[in-house]
CHARMM internal coordinates of N, CA and C (Angstrom, degrees):
IC EDIT
DIST 1 N 1 CA 1.3726
DIST 1 CA 1 C 1.5302
ANGL 1 N 1 CA 1 C 115.82
DIST 1 C 2 N 1.3521
ANGL 1 CA 1 C 2 N 113.80
DIHE 1 N 1 CA 1 C 2 N -3.83
DIST 2 N 2 CA 1.4326
ANGL 1 C 2 N 2 CA 119.63
DIHE 1 CA 1 C 2 N 2 CA 176.50
DIST 2 CA 2 C 1.5453
ANGL 2 N 2 CA 2 C 114.57
DIHE 1 C 2 N 2 CA 2 C -73.60
DIST 2 C 3 N 1.2819
ANGL 2 CA 2 C 3 N 115.26
DIHE 2 N 2 CA 2 C 3 N -27.51
DIST 3 N 3 CA 1.4545
ANGL 2 C 3 N 3 CA 120.61
DIHE 2 CA 2 C 3 N 3 CA -179.80
DIST 3 CA 3 C 1.4558
ANGL 3 N 3 CA 3 C 116.32
DIHE 2 C 3 N 3 CA 3 C -49.14
DIST 3 C 4 N 1.4272
ANGL 3 CA 3 C 4 N 121.96
DIHE 3 N 3 CA 3 C 4 N -57.06
DIST 4 N 4 CA 1.3964
ANGL 3 C 4 N 4 CA 121.41
DIHE 3 CA 3 C 4 N 4 CA 179.05
DIST 4 CA 4 C 1.5540
ANGL 4 N 4 CA 4 C 116.19
DIHE 3 C 4 N 4 CA 4 C -59.34
DIST 4 C 5 N 1.3445
ANGL 4 CA 4 C 5 N 115.50
DIHE 4 N 4 CA 4 C 5 N -35.06
DIST 5 N 5 CA 1.4177
ANGL 4 C 5 N 5 CA 122.10
DIHE 4 CA 4 C 5 N 5 CA 174.36
DIST 5 CA 5 C 1.4655
ANGL 5 N 5 CA 5 C 112.08
DIHE 4 C 5 N 5 CA 5 C -60.05
DIST 5 C 6 N 1.3779
ANGL 5 CA 5 C 6 N 120.54
DIHE 5 N 5 CA 5 C 6 N -45.33
DIST 6 N 6 CA 1.4689
ANGL 5 C 6 N 6 CA 120.79
DIHE 5 CA 5 C 6 N 6 CA 177.11
DIST 6 CA 6 C 1.4802
ANGL 6 N 6 CA 6 C 114.05
DIHE 5 C 6 N 6 CA 6 C -65.88
DIST 6 C 7 N 1.2770
ANGL 6 CA 6 C 7 N 121.07
DIHE 6 N 6 CA 6 C 7 N -32.93
DIST 7 N 7 CA 1.3748
ANGL 6 C 7 N 7 CA 126.61
DIHE 6 CA 6 C 7 N 7 CA 173.74
DIST 7 CA 7 C 1.5554
ANGL 7 N 7 CA 7 C 110.29
DIHE 6 C 7 N 7 CA 7 C -57.38
DIST 7 C 8 N 1.3257
ANGL 7 CA 7 C 8 N 111.83
DIHE 7 N 7 CA 7 C 8 N -50.88
DIST 8 N 8 CA 1.4733
ANGL 7 C 8 N 8 CA 118.14
DIHE 7 CA 7 C 8 N 8 CA -178.78
DIST 8 CA 8 C 1.5702
ANGL 8 N 8 CA 8 C 111.33
DIHE 7 C 8 N 8 CA 8 C -65.62
DIST 8 C 9 N 1.2525
ANGL 8 CA 8 C 9 N 118.50
DIHE 8 N 8 CA 8 C 9 N -36.77
DIST 9 N 9 CA 1.5188
ANGL 8 C 9 N 9 CA 120.93
DIHE 8 CA 8 C 9 N 9 CA 172.67
DIST 9 CA 9 C 1.4550
ANGL 9 N 9 CA 9 C 112.76
DIHE 8 C 9 N 9 CA 9 C -63.53
DIST 9 C 10 N 1.3043
ANGL 9 CA 9 C 10 N 117.59
DIHE 9 N 9 CA 9 C 10 N -44.75
DIST 10 N 10 CA 1.4443
ANGL 9 C 10 N 10 CA 121.02
DIHE 9 CA 9 C 10 N 10 CA -178.01
DIST 10 CA 10 C 1.6201
ANGL 10 N 10 CA 10 C 111.63
DIHE 9 C 10 N 10 CA 10 C -68.40
DIST 10 C 11 N 1.3778
ANGL 10 CA 10 C 11 N 112.96
DIHE 10 N 10 CA 10 C 11 N -39.59
DIST 11 N 11 CA 1.4306
ANGL 10 C 11 N 11 CA 114.70
DIHE 10 CA 10 C 11 N 11 CA 173.00
DIST 11 CA 11 C 1.5341
ANGL 11 N 11 CA 11 C 114.70
DIHE 10 C 11 N 11 CA 11 C -65.72
DIST 11 C 12 N 1.2917
ANGL 11 CA 11 C 12 N 115.45
DIHE 11 N 11 CA 11 C 12 N -37.82
DIST 12 N 12 CA 1.5070
ANGL 11 C 12 N 12 CA 116.53
DIHE 11 CA 11 C 12 N 12 CA 179.61
DIST 12 CA 12 C 1.5380
ANGL 12 N 12 CA 12 C 109.27
DIHE 11 C 12 N 12 CA 12 C -69.21
DIST 12 C 13 N 1.3363
ANGL 12 CA 12 C 13 N 121.95
DIHE 12 N 12 CA 12 C 13 N -26.32
DIST 13 N 13 CA 1.4020
ANGL 12 C 13 N 13 CA 123.61
DIHE 12 CA 12 C 13 N 13 CA 177.76
DIST 13 CA 13 C 1.5194
ANGL 13 N 13 CA 13 C 108.33
DIHE 12 C 13 N 13 CA 13 C -75.91
DIST 13 C 14 N 1.3218
ANGL 13 CA 13 C 14 N 118.33
DIHE 13 N 13 CA 13 C 14 N -42.95
DIST 14 N 14 CA 1.3814
ANGL 13 C 14 N 14 CA 121.26
DIHE 13 CA 13 C 14 N 14 CA -179.60
DIST 14 CA 14 C 1.6077
ANGL 14 N 14 CA 14 C 110.80
DIHE 13 C 14 N 14 CA 14 C -63.15
DIST 14 C 15 N 1.3142
ANGL 14 CA 14 C 15 N 116.66
DIHE 14 N 14 CA 14 C 15 N -45.60
DIST 15 N 15 CA 1.4398
ANGL 14 C 15 N 15 CA 121.01
DIHE 14 CA 14 C 15 N 15 CA 174.90
DIST 15 CA 15 C 1.5184
ANGL 15 N 15 CA 15 C 114.50
DIHE 14 C 15 N 15 CA 15 C -58.15
DIST 15 C 16 N 1.2887
ANGL 15 CA 15 C 16 N 114.84
DIHE 15 N 15 CA 15 C 16 N -40.32
DIST 16 N 16 CA 1.4970
ANGL 15 C 16 N 16 CA 118.24
DIHE 15 CA 15 C 16 N 16 CA -175.25
DIST 16 CA 16 C 1.6122
ANGL 16 N 16 CA 16 C 104.41
DIHE 15 C 16 N 16 CA 16 C -76.29
DIST 16 C 17 N 1.2889
ANGL 16 CA 16 C 17 N 118.78
DIHE 16 N 16 CA 16 C 17 N -26.97
DIST 17 N 17 CA 1.5048
ANGL 16 C 17 N 17 CA 118.51
DIHE 16 CA 16 C 17 N 17 CA -179.68
DIST 17 CA 17 C 1.5260
ANGL 17 N 17 CA 17 C 113.21
DIHE 16 C 17 N 17 CA 17 C -76.02
DIST 17 C 18 N 1.4972
ANGL 17 CA 17 C 18 N 112.99
DIHE 17 N 17 CA 17 C 18 N -32.33
DIST 18 N 18 CA 1.4612
ANGL 17 C 18 N 18 CA 112.82
DIHE 17 CA 17 C 18 N 18 CA -178.72
DIST 18 CA 18 C 1.5715
ANGL 18 N 18 CA 18 C 108.48
DIHE 17 C 18 N 18 CA 18 C -112.03
DIST 18 C 19 N 1.2704
ANGL 18 CA 18 C 19 N 119.08
DIHE 18 N 18 CA 18 C 19 N 40.05
DIST 19 N 19 CA 1.4087
ANGL 18 C 19 N 19 CA 120.17
DIHE 18 CA 18 C 19 N 19 CA 179.20
DIST 19 CA 19 C 1.5336
ANGL 19 N 19 CA 19 C 108.78
DIHE 18 C 19 N 19 CA 19 C -74.87
DIST 19 C 20 N 1.4020
ANGL 19 CA 19 C 20 N 113.84
DIHE 19 N 19 CA 19 C 20 N 142.68
DIST 20 N 20 CA 1.4126
ANGL 19 C 20 N 20 CA 118.09
DIHE 19 CA 19 C 20 N 20 CA -174.71
DIST 20 CA 20 C 1.5007
ANGL 20 N 20 CA 20 C 109.80
DIHE 19 C 20 N 20 CA 20 C -71.39
DIST 20 C 21 N 1.3854
ANGL 20 CA 20 C 21 N 117.05
DIHE 20 N 20 CA 20 C 21 N 145.26
DIST 21 N 21 CA 1.4252
ANGL 20 C 21 N 21 CA 123.73
DIHE 20 CA 20 C 21 N 21 CA 177.93
DIST 21 CA 21 C 1.5363
ANGL 21 N 21 CA 21 C 107.78
DIHE 20 C 21 N 21 CA 21 C -92.65
DIST 21 C 22 N 1.2565
ANGL 21 CA 21 C 22 N 116.63
DIHE 21 N 21 CA 21 C 22 N 156.25
DIST 22 N 22 CA 1.4862
ANGL 21 C 22 N 22 CA 120.82
DIHE 21 CA 21 C 22 N 22 CA 176.10
DIST 22 CA 22 C 1.5029
ANGL 22 N 22 CA 22 C 113.10
DIHE 21 C 22 N 22 CA 22 C -64.84
DIST 22 C 23 N 1.2559
ANGL 22 CA 22 C 23 N 116.94
DIHE 22 N 22 CA 22 C 23 N 147.53
DIST 23 N 23 CA 1.5413
ANGL 22 C 23 N 23 CA 118.97
DIHE 22 CA 22 C 23 N 23 CA -174.68
DIST 23 CA 23 C 1.4832
ANGL 23 N 23 CA 23 C 104.79
DIHE 22 C 23 N 23 CA 23 C -75.84
DIST 23 C 24 N 1.3401
ANGL 23 CA 23 C 24 N 117.23
DIHE 23 N 23 CA 23 C 24 N 133.24
DIST 24 N 24 CA 1.4465
ANGL 23 C 24 N 24 CA 124.45
DIHE 23 CA 23 C 24 N 24 CA -178.12
DIST 24 CA 24 C 1.5271
ANGL 24 N 24 CA 24 C 113.04
DIHE 23 C 24 N 24 CA 24 C -101.21
DIST 24 C 25 N 1.3651
ANGL 24 CA 24 C 25 N 116.06
DIHE 24 N 24 CA 24 C 25 N -21.56
DIST 25 N 25 CA 1.5121
ANGL 24 C 25 N 25 CA 118.96
DIHE 24 CA 24 C 25 N 25 CA -174.70
DIST 25 CA 25 C 1.5253
ANGL 25 N 25 CA 25 C 103.10
DIHE 24 C 25 N 25 CA 25 C -96.18
DIST 25 C 26 N 1.4193
ANGL 25 CA 25 C 26 N 115.67
DIHE 25 N 25 CA 25 C 26 N 158.01
DIST 26 N 26 CA 1.4502
ANGL 25 C 26 N 26 CA 115.79
DIHE 25 CA 25 C 26 N 26 CA -179.21
DIST 26 CA 26 C 1.4866
ANGL 26 N 26 CA 26 C 111.27
DIHE 25 C 26 N 26 CA 26 C -70.13
DIST 26 C 27 N 1.3058
ANGL 26 CA 26 C 27 N 120.26
DIHE 26 N 26 CA 26 C 27 N 153.51
DIST 27 N 27 CA 1.4879
ANGL 26 C 27 N 27 CA 126.98
DIHE 26 CA 26 C 27 N 27 CA -178.23
DIST 27 CA 27 C 1.5364
ANGL 27 N 27 CA 27 C 106.04
DIHE 26 C 27 N 27 CA 27 C -94.08
DIST 27 C 28 N 1.3015
ANGL 27 CA 27 C 28 N 114.57
DIHE 27 N 27 CA 27 C 28 N 109.39
DIST 28 N 28 CA 1.4721
ANGL 27 C 28 N 28 CA 124.64
DIHE 27 CA 27 C 28 N 28 CA 174.69
DIST 28 CA 28 C 1.5323
ANGL 28 N 28 CA 28 C 112.51
DIHE 27 C 28 N 28 CA 28 C -98.58
DIST 28 C 29 N 1.2777
ANGL 28 CA 28 C 29 N 125.01
DIHE 28 N 28 CA 28 C 29 N 13.07
DIST 29 N 29 CA 1.3778
ANGL 28 C 29 N 29 CA 124.96
DIHE 28 CA 28 C 29 N 29 CA -178.66
DIST 29 CA 29 C 1.5286
ANGL 29 N 29 CA 29 C 110.08
DIHE 28 C 29 N 29 CA 29 C -64.07
DIST 29 C 30 N 1.3059
ANGL 29 CA 29 C 30 N 115.44
DIHE 29 N 29 CA 29 C 30 N 131.23
DIST 30 N 30 CA 1.4676
ANGL 29 C 30 N 30 CA 122.15
DIHE 29 CA 29 C 30 N 30 CA 178.25
DIST 30 CA 30 C 1.4994
ANGL 30 N 30 CA 30 C 116.55
DIHE 29 C 30 N 30 CA 30 C 89.45
DIST 30 C 31 N 1.3991
ANGL 30 CA 30 C 31 N 113.40
DIHE 30 N 30 CA 30 C 31 N -9.87
DIST 31 N 31 CA 1.4806
ANGL 30 C 31 N 31 CA 117.55
DIHE 30 CA 30 C 31 N 31 CA 178.77
DIST 31 CA 31 C 1.5460
ANGL 31 N 31 CA 31 C 108.93
DIHE 30 C 31 N 31 CA 31 C -92.06
DIST 31 C 32 N 1.4468
ANGL 31 CA 31 C 32 N 115.94
DIHE 31 N 31 CA 31 C 32 N 148.43
DIST 32 N 32 CA 1.4302
ANGL 31 C 32 N 32 CA 116.18
DIHE 31 CA 31 C 32 N 32 CA -177.46
DIST 32 CA 32 C 1.5023
ANGL 32 N 32 CA 32 C 110.63
DIHE 31 C 32 N 32 CA 32 C -73.92
DIST 32 C 33 N 1.3408
ANGL 32 CA 32 C 33 N 114.74
DIHE 32 N 32 CA 32 C 33 N 158.93
DIST 33 N 33 CA 1.5042
ANGL 32 C 33 N 33 CA 120.30
DIHE 32 CA 32 C 33 N 33 CA 175.75
DIST 33 CA 33 C 1.4653
ANGL 33 N 33 CA 33 C 108.03
DIHE 32 C 33 N 33 CA 33 C -79.10
DIST 33 C 34 N 1.3668
ANGL 33 CA 33 C 34 N 116.50
DIHE 33 N 33 CA 33 C 34 N 143.15
DIST 34 N 34 CA 1.3629
ANGL 33 C 34 N 34 CA 126.03
DIHE 33 CA 33 C 34 N 34 CA 178.99
DIST 34 CA 34 C 1.5754
ANGL 34 N 34 CA 34 C 109.17
DIHE 33 C 34 N 34 CA 34 C -95.40
DIST 34 C 35 N 1.3067
ANGL 34 CA 34 C 35 N 117.75
DIHE 34 N 34 CA 34 C 35 N 176.78
DIST 35 N 35 CA 1.4797
ANGL 34 C 35 N 35 CA 118.34
DIHE 34 CA 34 C 35 N 35 CA -179.38
DIST 35 CA 35 C 1.4860
ANGL 35 N 35 CA 35 C 114.00
DIHE 34 C 35 N 35 CA 35 C -63.45
DIST 35 C 36 N 1.3260
ANGL 35 CA 35 C 36 N 116.63
DIHE 35 N 35 CA 35 C 36 N -31.06
DIST 36 N 36 CA 1.4579
ANGL 35 C 36 N 36 CA 120.80
DIHE 35 CA 35 C 36 N 36 CA -174.45
DIST 36 CA 36 C 1.5285
ANGL 36 N 36 CA 36 C 110.22
DIHE 35 C 36 N 36 CA 36 C -73.59
DIST 36 C 37 N 1.3392
ANGL 36 CA 36 C 37 N 119.22
DIHE 36 N 36 CA 36 C 37 N -25.91
DIST 37 N 37 CA 1.4703
ANGL 36 C 37 N 37 CA 121.88
DIHE 36 CA 36 C 37 N 37 CA 178.24
DIST 37 CA 37 C 1.4878
ANGL 37 N 37 CA 37 C 111.87
DIHE 36 C 37 N 37 CA 37 C -80.57
DIST 37 C 38 N 1.3023
ANGL 37 CA 37 C 38 N 121.57
DIHE 37 N 37 CA 37 C 38 N -21.59
DIST 38 N 38 CA 1.4587
ANGL 37 C 38 N 38 CA 120.55
DIHE 37 CA 37 C 38 N 38 CA -175.97
DIST 38 CA 38 C 1.5972
ANGL 38 N 38 CA 38 C 111.04
DIHE 37 C 38 N 38 CA 38 C -118.73
DIST 38 C 39 N 1.3379
ANGL 38 CA 38 C 39 N 119.86
DIHE 38 N 38 CA 38 C 39 N 14.07
DIST 39 N 39 CA 1.3771
ANGL 38 C 39 N 39 CA 119.94
DIHE 38 CA 38 C 39 N 39 CA -177.36
DIST 39 CA 39 C 1.5380
ANGL 39 N 39 CA 39 C 114.60
DIHE 38 C 39 N 39 CA 39 C -64.87
DIST 39 C 40 N 1.2650
ANGL 39 CA 39 C 40 N 120.95
DIHE 39 N 39 CA 39 C 40 N -41.74
DIST 40 N 40 CA 1.3899
ANGL 39 C 40 N 40 CA 123.53
DIHE 39 CA 39 C 40 N 40 CA 175.64
DIST 40 CA 40 C 1.5428
ANGL 40 N 40 CA 40 C 116.00
DIHE 39 C 40 N 40 CA 40 C -62.75
DIST 40 C 41 N 1.3300
ANGL 40 CA 40 C 41 N 115.15
DIHE 40 N 40 CA 40 C 41 N -35.44
DIST 41 N 41 CA 1.5016
ANGL 40 C 41 N 41 CA 121.95
DIHE 40 CA 40 C 41 N 41 CA 175.38
DIST 41 CA 41 C 1.5827
ANGL 41 N 41 CA 41 C 110.27
DIHE 40 C 41 N 41 CA 41 C -68.56
DIST 41 C 42 N 1.3359
ANGL 41 CA 41 C 42 N 113.93
DIHE 41 N 41 CA 41 C 42 N -32.36
DIST 42 N 42 CA 1.4883
ANGL 41 C 42 N 42 CA 116.92
DIHE 41 CA 41 C 42 N 42 CA 176.58
DIST 42 CA 42 C 1.5935
ANGL 42 N 42 CA 42 C 108.60
DIHE 41 C 42 N 42 CA 42 C -71.44
DIST 42 C 43 N 1.2860
ANGL 42 CA 42 C 43 N 115.03
DIHE 42 N 42 CA 42 C 43 N -41.19
DIST 43 N 43 CA 1.5214
ANGL 42 C 43 N 43 CA 117.07
DIHE 42 CA 42 C 43 N 43 CA 177.37
DIST 43 CA 43 C 1.5274
ANGL 43 N 43 CA 43 C 112.41
DIHE 42 C 43 N 43 CA 43 C -64.62
DIST 43 C 44 N 1.2568
ANGL 43 CA 43 C 44 N 115.97
DIHE 43 N 43 CA 43 C 44 N -35.53
DIST 44 N 44 CA 1.4706
ANGL 43 C 44 N 44 CA 119.36
DIHE 43 CA 43 C 44 N 44 CA 178.15
DIST 44 CA 44 C 1.4510
ANGL 44 N 44 CA 44 C 110.90
DIHE 43 C 44 N 44 CA 44 C -70.04
DIST 44 C 45 N 1.4519
ANGL 44 CA 44 C 45 N 118.76
DIHE 44 N 44 CA 44 C 45 N -42.09
DIST 45 N 45 CA 1.4466
ANGL 44 C 45 N 45 CA 118.47
DIHE 44 CA 44 C 45 N 45 CA 173.31
DIST 45 CA 45 C 1.5232
ANGL 45 N 45 CA 45 C 113.34
DIHE 44 C 45 N 45 CA 45 C -63.66
DIST 45 C 46 N 1.3570
ANGL 45 CA 45 C 46 N 122.97
DIHE 45 N 45 CA 45 C 46 N -42.14
DIST 46 N 46 CA 1.3583
ANGL 45 C 46 N 46 CA 123.49
DIHE 45 CA 45 C 46 N 46 CA 174.03
DIST 46 CA 46 C 1.5137
ANGL 46 N 46 CA 46 C 116.38
DIHE 45 C 46 N 46 CA 46 C -59.49
DIST 46 C 47 N 1.2845
ANGL 46 CA 46 C 47 N 115.15
DIHE 46 N 46 CA 46 C 47 N -39.11
DIST 47 N 47 CA 1.4904
ANGL 46 C 47 N 47 CA 118.54
DIHE 46 CA 46 C 47 N 47 CA 179.55
DIST 47 CA 47 C 1.4657
ANGL 47 N 47 CA 47 C 110.08
DIHE 46 C 47 N 47 CA 47 C -68.48
DIST 47 C 48 N 1.3711
ANGL 47 CA 47 C 48 N 119.60
DIHE 47 N 47 CA 47 C 48 N -44.46
DIST 48 N 48 CA 1.5066
ANGL 47 C 48 N 48 CA 123.33
DIHE 47 CA 47 C 48 N 48 CA 175.26
DIST 48 CA 48 C 1.4611
ANGL 48 N 48 CA 48 C 110.81
DIHE 47 C 48 N 48 CA 48 C -56.16
DIST 48 C 49 N 1.3473
ANGL 48 CA 48 C 49 N 116.39
DIHE 48 N 48 CA 48 C 49 N -44.02
DIST 49 N 49 CA 1.4506
ANGL 48 C 49 N 49 CA 120.97
DIHE 48 CA 48 C 49 N 49 CA -176.59
DIST 49 CA 49 C 1.5552
ANGL 49 N 49 CA 49 C 113.00
DIHE 48 C 49 N 49 CA 49 C -63.06
DIST 49 C 50 N 1.3498
ANGL 49 CA 49 C 50 N 112.81
DIHE 49 N 49 CA 49 C 50 N -42.66
DIST 50 N 50 CA 1.5048
ANGL 49 C 50 N 50 CA 119.20
DIHE 49 CA 49 C 50 N 50 CA 175.30
DIST 50 CA 50 C 1.4589
ANGL 50 N 50 CA 50 C 111.69
DIHE 49 C 50 N 50 CA 50 C -65.97
DIST 50 C 51 N 1.3386
ANGL 50 CA 50 C 51 N 117.12
DIHE 50 N 50 CA 50 C 51 N -42.05
DIST 51 N 51 CA 1.5363
ANGL 50 C 51 N 51 CA 117.97
DIHE 50 CA 50 C 51 N 51 CA 177.99
DIST 51 CA 51 C 1.4995
ANGL 51 N 51 CA 51 C 111.14
DIHE 50 C 51 N 51 CA 51 C -64.48
DIST 51 C 52 N 1.3667
ANGL 51 CA 51 C 52 N 117.29
DIHE 51 N 51 CA 51 C 52 N -34.08
DIST 52 N 52 CA 1.4720
ANGL 51 C 52 N 52 CA 117.06
DIHE 51 CA 51 C 52 N 52 CA 178.93
DIST 52 CA 52 C 1.5257
ANGL 52 N 52 CA 52 C 111.41
DIHE 51 C 52 N 52 CA 52 C -71.78
DIST 52 C 53 N 1.3057
ANGL 52 CA 52 C 53 N 119.33
DIHE 52 N 52 CA 52 C 53 N -39.65
DIST 53 N 53 CA 1.4204
ANGL 52 C 53 N 53 CA 124.33
DIHE 52 CA 52 C 53 N 53 CA 174.60
DIST 53 CA 53 C 1.5222
ANGL 53 N 53 CA 53 C 114.61
DIHE 52 C 53 N 53 CA 53 C -60.86
DIST 53 C 54 N 1.4103
ANGL 53 CA 53 C 54 N 116.67
DIHE 53 N 53 CA 53 C 54 N -36.21
DIST 54 N 54 CA 1.3621
ANGL 53 C 54 N 54 CA 121.34
DIHE 53 CA 53 C 54 N 54 CA 179.67
DIST 54 CA 54 C 1.4941
ANGL 54 N 54 CA 54 C 110.86
DIHE 53 C 54 N 54 CA 54 C -74.45
DIST 54 C 55 N 1.3193
ANGL 54 CA 54 C 55 N 117.26
DIHE 54 N 54 CA 54 C 55 N -41.37
DIST 55 N 55 CA 1.4469
ANGL 54 C 55 N 55 CA 120.00
DIHE 54 CA 54 C 55 N 55 CA 171.94
DIST 55 CA 55 C 1.5317
ANGL 55 N 55 CA 55 C 117.67
DIHE 54 C 55 N 55 CA 55 C -60.89
DIST 55 C 56 N 1.3500
ANGL 55 CA 55 C 56 N 114.21
DIHE 55 N 55 CA 55 C 56 N -40.37
DIST 56 N 56 CA 1.4758
ANGL 55 C 56 N 56 CA 122.94
DIHE 55 CA 55 C 56 N 56 CA 178.35
DIST 56 CA 56 C 1.5098
ANGL 56 N 56 CA 56 C 104.64
DIHE 55 C 56 N 56 CA 56 C -65.29
DIST 56 C 57 N 1.3683
ANGL 56 CA 56 C 57 N 121.78
DIHE 56 N 56 CA 56 C 57 N -49.74
DIST 57 N 57 CA 1.3620
ANGL 56 C 57 N 57 CA 126.88
DIHE 56 CA 56 C 57 N 57 CA -176.60
DIST 57 CA 57 C 1.5520
ANGL 57 N 57 CA 57 C 111.50
DIHE 56 C 57 N 57 CA 57 C -54.90
DIST 57 C 58 N 1.3450
ANGL 57 CA 57 C 58 N 115.07
DIHE 57 N 57 CA 57 C 58 N -49.50
DIST 58 N 58 CA 1.3949
ANGL 57 C 58 N 58 CA 123.11
DIHE 57 CA 57 C 58 N 58 CA 178.50
DIST 58 CA 58 C 1.5104
ANGL 58 N 58 CA 58 C 114.73
DIHE 57 C 58 N 58 CA 58 C -52.45
DIST 58 C 59 N 1.3047
ANGL 58 CA 58 C 59 N 112.68
DIHE 58 N 58 CA 58 C 59 N -51.01
DIST 59 N 59 CA 1.5234
ANGL 58 C 59 N 59 CA 120.09
DIHE 58 CA 58 C 59 N 59 CA -179.86
DIST 59 CA 59 C 1.5351
ANGL 59 N 59 CA 59 C 110.38
DIHE 58 C 59 N 59 CA 59 C -69.36
DIST 59 C 60 N 1.3356
ANGL 59 CA 59 C 60 N 116.23
DIHE 59 N 59 CA 59 C 60 N -34.47
DIST 60 N 60 CA 1.5073
ANGL 59 C 60 N 60 CA 119.83
DIHE 59 CA 59 C 60 N 60 CA 178.47
DIST 60 CA 60 C 1.5913
ANGL 60 N 60 CA 60 C 109.12
DIHE 59 C 60 N 60 CA 60 C -63.42
DIST 60 C 61 N 1.3048
ANGL 60 CA 60 C 61 N 113.06
DIHE 60 N 60 CA 60 C 61 N -47.16
DIST 61 N 61 CA 1.5009
ANGL 60 C 61 N 61 CA 120.90
DIHE 60 CA 60 C 61 N 61 CA -176.52
DIST 61 CA 61 C 1.5216
ANGL 61 N 61 CA 61 C 105.39
DIHE 60 C 61 N 61 CA 61 C -65.72
DIST 61 C 62 N 1.3017
ANGL 61 CA 61 C 62 N 119.50
DIHE 61 N 61 CA 61 C 62 N -44.39
DIST 62 N 62 CA 1.4315
ANGL 61 C 62 N 62 CA 120.38
DIHE 61 CA 61 C 62 N 62 CA 179.31
DIST 62 CA 62 C 1.4901
ANGL 62 N 62 CA 62 C 114.20
DIHE 61 C 62 N 62 CA 62 C -57.22
DIST 62 C 63 N 1.3880
ANGL 62 CA 62 C 63 N 113.22
DIHE 62 N 62 CA 62 C 63 N -42.94
DIST 63 N 63 CA 1.4065
ANGL 62 C 63 N 63 CA 120.53
DIHE 62 CA 62 C 63 N 63 CA -179.52
DIST 63 CA 63 C 1.5395
ANGL 63 N 63 CA 63 C 111.29
DIHE 62 C 63 N 63 CA 63 C -66.68
DIST 63 C 64 N 1.3267
ANGL 63 CA 63 C 64 N 114.70
DIHE 63 N 63 CA 63 C 64 N -36.49
DIST 64 N 64 CA 1.4811
ANGL 63 C 64 N 64 CA 119.51
DIHE 63 CA 63 C 64 N 64 CA 179.46
DIST 64 CA 64 C 1.5460
ANGL 64 N 64 CA 64 C 111.89
DIHE 63 C 64 N 64 CA 64 C -68.51
DIST 64 C 65 N 1.4185
ANGL 64 CA 64 C 65 N 111.14
DIHE 64 N 64 CA 64 C 65 N -37.92
DIST 65 N 65 CA 1.5041
ANGL 64 C 65 N 65 CA 110.99
DIHE 64 CA 64 C 65 N 65 CA 176.75
DIST 65 CA 65 C 1.4344
ANGL 65 N 65 CA 65 C 117.36
DIHE 64 C 65 N 65 CA 65 C -71.31
DIST 65 C 66 N 1.4281
ANGL 65 CA 65 C 66 N 114.60
DIHE 65 N 65 CA 65 C 66 N -28.42
DIST 66 N 66 CA 1.5157
ANGL 65 C 66 N 66 CA 117.72
DIHE 65 CA 65 C 66 N 66 CA 174.25
DIST 66 CA 66 C 1.4903
ANGL 66 N 66 CA 66 C 112.53
DIHE 65 C 66 N 66 CA 66 C -68.71
DIST 66 C 67 N 1.3353
ANGL 66 CA 66 C 67 N 116.98
DIHE 66 N 66 CA 66 C 67 N -35.97
DIST 67 N 67 CA 1.4336
ANGL 66 C 67 N 67 CA 119.53
DIHE 66 CA 66 C 67 N 67 CA 177.00
DIST 67 CA 67 C 1.5420
ANGL 67 N 67 CA 67 C 113.68
DIHE 66 C 67 N 67 CA 67 C -70.42
DIST 67 C 68 N 1.3876
ANGL 67 CA 67 C 68 N 115.51
DIHE 67 N 67 CA 67 C 68 N -29.74
DIST 68 N 68 CA 1.4832
ANGL 67 C 68 N 68 CA 119.56
DIHE 67 CA 67 C 68 N 68 CA 174.54
DIST 68 CA 68 C 1.5235
ANGL 68 N 68 CA 68 C 107.32
DIHE 67 C 68 N 68 CA 68 C -67.33
DIST 68 C 69 N 1.3047
ANGL 68 CA 68 C 69 N 117.60
DIHE 68 N 68 CA 68 C 69 N -39.52
DIST 69 N 69 CA 1.5627
ANGL 68 C 69 N 69 CA 119.74
DIHE 68 CA 68 C 69 N 69 CA -178.44
DIST 69 CA 69 C 1.4170
ANGL 69 N 69 CA 69 C 107.32
DIHE 68 C 69 N 69 CA 69 C -65.64
DIST 69 C 70 N 1.3040
ANGL 69 CA 69 C 70 N 121.27
DIHE 69 N 69 CA 69 C 70 N -44.43
DIST 70 N 70 CA 1.5100
ANGL 69 C 70 N 70 CA 122.89
DIHE 69 CA 69 C 70 N 70 CA 178.49
DIST 70 CA 70 C 1.4690
ANGL 70 N 70 CA 70 C 111.66
DIHE 69 C 70 N 70 CA 70 C -63.55
DIST 70 C 71 N 1.2640
ANGL 70 CA 70 C 71 N 123.58
DIHE 70 N 70 CA 70 C 71 N -38.69
DIST 71 N 71 CA 1.4450
ANGL 70 C 71 N 71 CA 127.57
DIHE 70 CA 70 C 71 N 71 CA 172.88
DIST 71 CA 71 C 1.5114
ANGL 71 N 71 CA 71 C 109.40
DIHE 70 C 71 N 71 CA 71 C -60.59
DIST 71 C 72 N 1.3499
ANGL 71 CA 71 C 72 N 118.34
DIHE 71 N 71 CA 71 C 72 N -46.36
DIST 72 N 72 CA 1.4334
ANGL 71 C 72 N 72 CA 120.36
DIHE 71 CA 71 C 72 N 72 CA -177.47
DIST 72 CA 72 C 1.5474
ANGL 72 N 72 CA 72 C 113.14
DIHE 71 C 72 N 72 CA 72 C -66.61
DIST 72 C 73 N 1.2882
ANGL 72 CA 72 C 73 N 116.41
DIHE 72 N 72 CA 72 C 73 N -28.33
DIST 73 N 73 CA 1.4956
ANGL 72 C 73 N 73 CA 121.27
DIHE 72 CA 72 C 73 N 73 CA -178.60
DIST 73 CA 73 C 1.5634
ANGL 73 N 73 CA 73 C 107.17
DIHE 72 C 73 N 73 CA 73 C -74.18
DIST 73 C 74 N 1.3780
ANGL 73 CA 73 C 74 N 118.52
DIHE 73 N 73 CA 73 C 74 N -28.01
DIST 74 N 74 CA 1.4009
ANGL 73 C 74 N 74 CA 120.67
DIHE 73 CA 73 C 74 N 74 CA -174.95
DIST 74 CA 74 C 1.5484
ANGL 74 N 74 CA 74 C 109.14
DIHE 73 C 74 N 74 CA 74 C -69.80
DIST 74 C 75 N 1.3185
ANGL 74 CA 74 C 75 N 117.32
DIHE 74 N 74 CA 74 C 75 N -27.76
DIST 75 N 75 CA 1.4664
ANGL 74 C 75 N 75 CA 122.56
DIHE 74 CA 74 C 75 N 75 CA -168.81
DIST 75 CA 75 C 1.4602
ANGL 75 N 75 CA 75 C 106.54
DIHE 74 C 75 N 75 CA 75 C -93.00
END
COOR INIT
IC SEED 1 N 1 CA 1 C
IC BUILD
């Protein structure tokens, strides 16, 4: 009958070793994000939008130049 007692002792030692500590940082759950918390996300979105516009503009210009070459060959 010592076996269940040993399990209880080991479990209590494990529980005391991994006991949660109190929260030291302020709790912001449920509060809206301010500009300082999402500034880097905004910069990443702006950079991605500029890259997409640059790539689109490059291919659009390339397509326009090819159509001009085709028109020039027709004359």
